[in-house]
C-alpha positions as CSV (number, residue, x, y, z in Angstrom):
1,M,4.0,-24.6,34.2
2,E,4.3,-24.9,30.2
3,Q,4.7,-21.6,28.4
4,Q,1.7,-20.5,25.9
5,P,3.5,-21.0,22.4
6,I,3.1,-17.8,20.3
7,A,3.6,-17.2,16.6
8,P,6.5,-16.4,14.9
9,K,7.6,-12.5,14.7
10,A,5.8,-10.8,11.2
11,L,6.2,-7.6,9.6
12,G,3.4,-5.0,10.3
13,K,2.5,-3.7,6.9
14,Q,3.8,-0.4,7.7
15,A,7.3,-2.0,8.4
16,L,7.1,-3.8,5.4
17,A,6.1,-1.1,3.2
18,R,9.1,0.8,4.5
19,L,11.4,-1.9,3.8
20,L,10.3,-2.1,0.3
21,H,9.9,1.7,-0.3
22,K,14.1,1.5,0.9
23,V,14.7,-0.9,-2.1
24,H,12.9,0.9,-4.7
25,E,14.7,3.8,-4.0
26,S,17.9,2.2,-4.2
27,G,17.5,1.8,-7.8
28,S,18.9,-1.6,-7.6
29,R,16.2,-3.9,-10.1
30,R,17.5,-7.4,-8.5
31,D,17.6,-6.3,-5.2
32,A,13.7,-5.0,-5.8
33,A,13.2,-7.9,-7.5
34,L,14.2,-10.1,-4.8
35,L,12.7,-8.9,-1.8
36,E,9.4,-8.2,-3.6
37,L,9.5,-11.9,-4.4
38,L,10.2,-12.6,-0.5
39,A,6.8,-10.7,0.4
40,A,5.0,-12.4,-2.7
41,T,5.8,-15.8,-1.7
42,G,7.9,-16.0,1.9
43,L,10.6,-18.4,0.0
44,R,13.3,-19.4,1.9
45,A,16.8,-17.9,1.1
46,S,17.8,-21.2,-0.4
47,E,14.8,-21.5,-2.5
48,A,15.4,-17.9,-3.8
49,A,19.1,-18.6,-4.4
50,G,18.6,-21.5,-6.4
51,L,16.2,-20.3,-8.8
52,R,16.8,-20.0,-12.6
53,V,15.5,-18.2,-15.3
54,G,13.4,-20.9,-16.3
55,D,11.9,-21.3,-13.2
56,L,9.6,-18.2,-14.1
57,E,6.4,-18.1,-16.2
58,L,5.3,-14.3,-16.4
59,G,2.5,-13.3,-17.9
60,E,0.3,-9.8,-18.0
61,R,-2.3,-11.1,-15.8
62,H,-0.7,-13.9,-14.2
63,G,2.5,-15.4,-12.8
64,W,3.9,-18.4,-11.2
65,V,7.8,-19.4,-9.9
66,T,8.2,-23.5,-9.8
67,V,10.6,-24.1,-6.4
68,R,12.6,-27.0,-6.0
69,A,13.3,-27.4,-2.0
70,G,13.7,-30.2,0.4
71,K,15.3,-33.8,0.4
72,G,14.3,-35.2,-3.6
73,R,13.9,-31.3,-4.9
74,K,10.3,-31.5,-4.1
75,R,8.8,-28.7,-6.6
76,R,5.8,-26.7,-6.1
77,R,4.4,-23.8,-8.0
78,V,3.8,-20.6,-6.3
79,P,1.6,-18.0,-7.4
80,L,3.1,-13.7,-8.3
81,H,0.6,-11.2,-7.7
82,A,0.9,-8.2,-9.8
83,R,3.6,-6.1,-8.0
84,A,6.1,-9.3,-7.7
85,R,5.9,-9.8,-11.5
86,R,6.5,-6.1,-12.5
87,A,9.5,-6.1,-9.8
88,L,10.7,-9.4,-11.9
89,W,10.4,-7.6,-15.1
90,N,12.1,-4.9,-14.8
91,Y,15.2,-6.9,-13.4
92,L,15.0,-9.4,-16.5
93,E,14.5,-6.4,-19.0
94,A,18.1,-4.9,-17.3
95,R,19.7,-8.1,-17.8
96,G,19.0,-8.1,-21.6
97,F,15.8,-10.6,-21.4
98,A,13.2,-9.9,-24.0
99,R,9.5,-10.5,-22.0
100,E,8.9,-13.7,-24.5
101,E,12.3,-15.1,-23.4
102,A,11.6,-15.2,-19.7
103,L,8.1,-17.6,-20.2
104,P,9.7,-21.2,-20.2
105,R,6.8,-22.0,-22.2
106,S,9.3,-21.2,-25.3
107,P,12.3,-22.7,-24.2
108,A,15.8,-20.4,-24.5
109,P,19.3,-20.9,-24.1
110,R,19.2,-18.5,-20.8
111,A,16.5,-20.7,-18.9
112,E,19.3,-22.1,-17.4
113,E,20.8,-19.0,-15.8
114,A,20.6,-18.5,-12.3
115,L,17.6,-15.7,-11.6
116,F,19.7,-13.5,-9.0
117,L,22.8,-12.8,-9.9
118,S,25.8,-11.4,-8.0
119,Q,27.9,-8.8,-8.9
120,K,30.6,-11.5,-9.9
121,G,27.9,-13.0,-12.3
122,G,27.2,-16.0,-10.6
123,G,24.3,-17.0,-8.3
124,M,23.5,-15.4,-5.7
125,T,23.9,-17.5,-2.6
126,P,21.5,-18.1,0.5
127,Y,23.8,-15.7,2.3
128,A,23.6,-12.9,-0.1
129,V,20.0,-13.1,0.0
130,W,20.3,-12.8,3.6
131,Y,22.2,-9.9,3.7
132,A,20.3,-8.2,1.1
133,V,17.4,-8.5,3.2
134,K,19.7,-7.1,6.3
135,K,20.8,-4.5,4.6
136,Y,17.3,-2.9,3.2
137,A,16.0,-3.3,7.1
138,R,18.8,-1.6,8.1
139,L,18.0,1.5,5.8
140,A,14.2,1.2,6.7
141,G,15.0,1.2,10.3
142,V,13.2,-2.6,11.1
143,E,14.9,-4.2,13.6
144,G,15.3,-8.4,13.2
145,V,14.7,-8.8,10.0
146,T,15.9,-12.0,8.0
147,P,14.8,-13.2,5.2
148,H,12.6,-15.9,6.9
149,T,10.8,-13.1,8.2
150,F,9.3,-12.6,5.3
151,R,8.3,-16.2,5.2
152,H,6.8,-15.5,8.6
153,T,4.8,-12.6,7.6
154,V,3.4,-14.5,4.6
155,A,2.3,-17.2,6.7
156,T,0.4,-14.9,9.2
157,R,-1.3,-13.1,6.6
158,L,-2.1,-16.3,4.9
159,V,-3.5,-18.2,8.0
160,R,-5.5,-15.3,9.4
161,D,-7.1,-14.2,6.0
162,P,-10.4,-16.0,6.7
163,G,-10.5,-16.5,3.0
164,V,-7.9,-18.7,2.8
165,D,-8.1,-22.0,4.1
166,L,-5.0,-24.3,6.3
167,V,-4.5,-26.8,3.4
168,T,-4.3,-23.8,0.5
169,A,-2.1,-22.2,2.8
170,A,0.0,-24.9,3.7
171,T,0.4,-25.4,-0.1
172,F,1.8,-22.3,-1.1
173,L,4.0,-21.8,1.7
174,G,5.5,-25.8,0.8
175,H,4.5,-27.3,4.5
176,A,4.5,-30.9,4.6
177,R,2.3,-30.7,7.9
178,L,-0.7,-28.5,8.4
179,D,0.2,-28.3,11.9
180,T,3.0,-26.2,10.9
181,T,1.2,-23.9,9.2
182,A,-1.5,-23.8,11.7
183,R,1.1,-21.9,14.2
184,Y,0.7,-18.8,12.9
185,S,-2.7,-19.0,13.5
186,R,-1.5,-18.5,17.5
187,P,-1.3,-14.9,18.2
188,S,2.2,-12.7,18.4
189,E,4.1,-11.2,20.9
190,E,2.6,-7.6,18.9
191,D,-0.8,-9.1,19.3
192,L,-0.4,-9.6,23.2
193,E,0.9,-6.2,23.6
194,G,-2.1,-4.8,21.5
195,A,-4.3,-6.8,23.5
196,A,-3.3,-5.2,26.7
197,E,-3.3,-1.3,25.1
198,T,-7.1,-2.3,24.9
199,L,-7.0,-2.5,29.2
200,T,-6.0,1.1,29.9
C-alpha cells in the first residue's frame, strides 16, 4: 500500500524566532538582511545569491524584490514586509548607500552590484547562503535547517492562511504548477505527532 504523502518540513514560529534572534544578535547586518529576506519571501538560495541592489524597491510603506530564476531567467516580483525592509535598509546603509540610491526607480551606478557580498567583496554564492543559514540554525539549536526550509516555511504559512488563495501563494513562490503549491496543505510530521498527543 502506498504511503500517504506529507508536507515538507517547515519551521515553527518559535524556532524561526530563535533563529532570527541569533542572526540579529551576531551583529552581522548582511546575514540579518539575508535571513530576514529568506524568512519573508521563501527565495531559493540561488535566487537570493543572484540578487542585485537594483532588484530592490524599498519604501517606508512598501517594498518589492525582483527575482530571476529558472530557464529563461523568468522574472517575478515578491513583496517585502516591514521587518525585512528594515533589515535590508540597515545592511545597505552599512555599505554606504543612501536610501534613494537603493530604489531602482532613480537608476544609480551601483544598481548592478551584488546585493549580498562575500567577505572577498564579490557576490555570495548559493553555497555561502546555505552556510550562513546552517551557522545560525546551529547557534539557535534548531536542527535540519537549510535555505529551502525557509521556503517550505513561507509556503506552509501562505497555503494554510485562509485569507490567501492557492493561486496567490503559487505566484508568490514562483511555482509553475498549482499541485506543487498544494502539497503544503498536507499535514506535516509535526501535525501528525500533535494529533497523536490529543489522543492521550
